[in-house]
C-alpha positions as CSV (number, residue, x, y, z in Angstrom):
1,M,-57.1,13.4,2.4
2,K,-55.5,13.5,5.9
3,K,-53.7,10.2,5.1
4,L,-52.3,11.6,1.9
5,A,-51.0,14.7,3.7
6,V,-49.4,12.5,6.4
7,F,-47.9,10.2,3.8
8,V,-46.4,13.2,1.8
9,T,-45.0,14.7,5.0
10,L,-43.4,11.4,6.0
11,L,-42.0,11.0,2.5
12,L,-40.5,14.5,2.6
13,A,-39.0,13.8,6.0
14,V,-37.4,10.6,4.9
15,T,-36.0,12.3,1.8
16,V,-34.4,15.1,3.8
17,I,-32.8,12.6,6.3
18,M,-31.5,10.5,3.4
19,A,-30.0,13.5,1.7
20,Q,-28.1,14.5,4.8
21,G,-26.6,11.0,5.0
22,V,-25.4,11.2,1.4
23,K,-23.8,14.6,1.8
24,D,-20.0,14.5,2.1
25,K,-18.6,14.4,5.6
26,N,-16.4,17.3,6.7
27,G,-12.9,16.3,7.8
28,P,-9.9,14.5,6.4
29,Q,-10.3,11.6,4.0
30,I,-7.6,9.1,2.9
31,T,-7.6,7.6,-0.5
32,F,-4.9,5.1,-1.7
33,K,-4.1,4.6,-5.3
34,E,-3.7,0.9,-4.5
35,N,-3.9,-1.3,-1.4
36,L,-1.9,-4.3,-2.7
37,H,1.5,-4.7,-4.2
38,D,2.7,-7.9,-5.7
39,Y,6.5,-8.1,-6.0
40,G,6.4,-11.3,-8.0
41,E,9.8,-13.0,-7.6
42,I,12.6,-11.1,-5.9
43,Y,16.1,-12.3,-5.1
44,V,17.4,-13.0,-1.6
45,A,18.9,-9.7,-0.2
46,G,17.1,-7.8,-3.0
47,D,15.2,-4.6,-2.6
48,G,11.9,-5.2,-0.8
49,T,10.8,-1.6,-0.7
50,Y,7.6,-0.3,-2.1
51,E,5.8,3.1,-1.6
52,F,2.0,3.2,-1.3
53,V,0.8,6.6,-2.6
54,F,-2.3,8.2,-1.0
55,T,-4.2,11.5,-1.2
56,N,-6.0,13.5,1.5
57,T,-9.3,13.9,-0.4
58,G,-11.0,15.6,2.5
59,N,-11.2,19.2,3.6
60,E,-9.2,19.1,6.8
61,P,-5.6,18.0,7.6
62,L,-5.0,14.3,7.7
63,I,-2.8,12.9,10.5
64,L,-1.5,9.4,10.5
65,S,-0.6,7.5,13.6
66,K,1.9,4.7,13.8
67,P,1.1,2.0,11.2
68,R,1.3,-1.6,12.5
69,S,2.8,-4.4,10.4
70,S,1.8,-8.1,10.7
71,C,5.4,-9.1,11.6
72,G,8.8,-7.8,12.3
73,C,10.0,-8.6,8.8
74,T,7.9,-5.7,7.4
75,V,8.8,-2.2,8.4
76,P,6.6,0.8,7.5
77,S,7.6,4.4,7.5
78,W,5.1,7.2,7.2
79,P,4.8,11.0,7.2
80,K,4.7,12.4,10.7
81,E,3.5,15.9,9.7
82,P,-0.2,16.6,8.8
83,I,-1.1,16.1,5.1
84,L,-3.2,19.1,3.9
85,P,-6.3,18.7,1.8
86,G,-5.5,17.7,-1.8
87,E,-1.9,16.7,-1.0
88,D,-0.3,13.4,-2.0
89,N,2.1,11.5,0.2
90,K,3.6,8.0,0.6
91,I,3.8,5.2,3.1
92,K,7.0,3.3,2.5
93,V,6.9,-0.5,3.3
94,T,10.2,-2.5,3.4
95,Y,10.1,-6.3,3.5
96,N,13.2,-8.1,4.7
97,T,14.3,-10.3,1.8
98,H,17.0,-12.2,3.6
99,K,15.0,-15.5,3.8
100,A,13.7,-17.4,0.7
101,G,10.1,-18.3,0.4
102,A,6.6,-16.9,-0.3
103,F,5.3,-14.0,1.8
104,N,1.9,-12.3,2.2
105,K,2.1,-9.5,4.8
106,T,0.0,-6.6,5.9
107,V,0.4,-3.1,7.3
108,T,-2.5,-1.4,9.0
109,V,-2.6,2.4,8.7
110,Y,-4.4,4.3,11.3
111,S,-5.5,8.0,10.8
112,N,-8.0,10.6,11.7
113,A,-9.8,10.1,8.4
114,V,-13.6,10.3,8.6
115,N,-14.1,7.8,5.7
116,K,-11.8,5.0,7.1
117,T,-9.9,5.2,10.4
118,A,-7.9,2.0,9.5
119,I,-6.8,0.8,6.1
120,V,-5.0,-2.4,5.4
121,L,-2.1,-2.4,2.9
122,R,-0.9,-5.7,1.6
123,I,2.4,-6.9,0.1
124,K,3.0,-10.4,-1.4
125,G,5.6,-12.2,-3.5
126,K,8.2,-14.8,-3.4
127,V,11.9,-14.5,-2.4
128,V,14.1,-16.8,-4.4
129,Q,17.8,-17.6,-4.5
130,K,19.9,-15.8,-7.0
131,P,21.0,-18.2,-9.8
132,A,24.7,-19.2,-9.5
133,E,26.9,-17.4,-11.9
134,A,28.9,-19.7,-14.1
135,L,32.4,-18.7,-15.2
136,P,33.0,-18.7,-18.9
137,E,34.9,-21.7,-20.1
138,K,38.0,-21.4,-22.3
139,E,37.7,-23.1,-25.6
140,A,40.3,-25.8,-26.2
141,S,42.8,-24.9,-29.0
142,L,43.0,-27.3,-31.9
143,G,46.4,-28.9,-31.3
144,A,48.1,-25.6,-30.5
145,T,50.8,-25.5,-27.8
146,P,51.6,-22.4,-25.8
147,V,54.7,-20.5,-26.8
148,N,57.2,-19.6,-24.1
149,K,59.4,-16.6,-24.7
């Protein structure tokens, strides 16, 4: 009987401890709609800008610190003011499209979020040359000669 009482007490204690771990944490939480953007093919000197939308799903203000990009060709801009609980905002990432070729770059976003203090956003695609524009050709007249006036 003593063993059963000890077992039930232990089981109850483990259940209480597990329930506390599952409970939502207090504090800001950051949730992105997507972490990857594929540009596909874009032209040289084209618009390499994309906005990653996120929400503060926590219960305290979210503060972002300076995001870091994987190279100088990718420039992030972010909100400097705190994002209140339930609010949406954007991190704008601009890729320099002045050089042709495939790219796969990252931006790491740091914040005071309790669910993830660092989140990696990724952009990829291929910068291609714009096709040369051909001038329309004039059709040859059938034996007609120009008239001078």
